[in-house]
N, C-alpha and C positions, 0 to 999 in steps of 0.2 A: 731196626734202624731207628736212630735217637737225633732227629733234628731241633737245630735251634728257631724258635718263636720269636718273633719281633711285633709287638704290638707298636703301631705309626701311629704319631699324634699329628695333630693340625699342623703345628707348626714345623715337623719336619716336612710334610705332605705339599706344604706351601711352599716350603723351600726350594723342592725337590722340582715342584711344577713351575714354577715364575723363575725365571733367567735374570729378573731385575732383584731378585732377593738377597740380600748380603751372604745370605748361608748358602746359597742355591749351589756353589763348585761342590761343597763339602757335603751336602744330600747327596749330589752323584754320586760323587768317589765311595760313599758310605753303600748306597744302593747297589754300585757294581760291585763291590769287594765284600759284600755279606752274603753267605749261603745260607740259606732256612726258608724258613716260612713266615711270609711278611701279611699282618691282618691288622686290619682296623676294625671300626664300628659305624653303626648308621649314624648315632652321633655326633662321631668325626666328619663323618659325610657331609653332613648338614653344615657344620660349622665351615669346614675347608672349601664347600661351595660360597658361603657366605663372605669369607674374608676374601676370597679370591675375585668375585664378584665386584666386593666393595671396592676392591684397590685396582681392577679395572674400570670401573667406572670414575674413579678418581683420576685415571689418565687417559681417559676417553677412548678405553681397548674394549670396551664389551661388545661380543660377536659370538655368534653361534658356534665359532670353531672352540672358544674357550670351552664350552660346554661338552664337545666331544672329548677334549683333552682331560678333562677331569674323569670324564667316564669312562675312559680309554686306562687311564692310570688305577680306577679302583677296579674295573675289570682284573687286572692283573695281580692284585692280592685277595687275601679271604677276608671275606666280612662276616665277623660274630656278631651273635645277638646277645649275648652275655660276655659279661669280662670276669 
């Protein structure tokens, strides 16, 4: 079995999670239409949390629900230690 492997970066993840992001719709389409293994690493996780929290704070939208959304997403992909 030969599955495709996709390493997700912060820009894609932020667009996927943020409905206000200009690339949100395209990120959703790509995620839904693509088959394979989605992965990221801990540094991308940290950067994603930082970017989303900064944007949320700027829009006065910081909440505990935000952290659940981020956590739920990262629980659906593989986290790798090395690239």
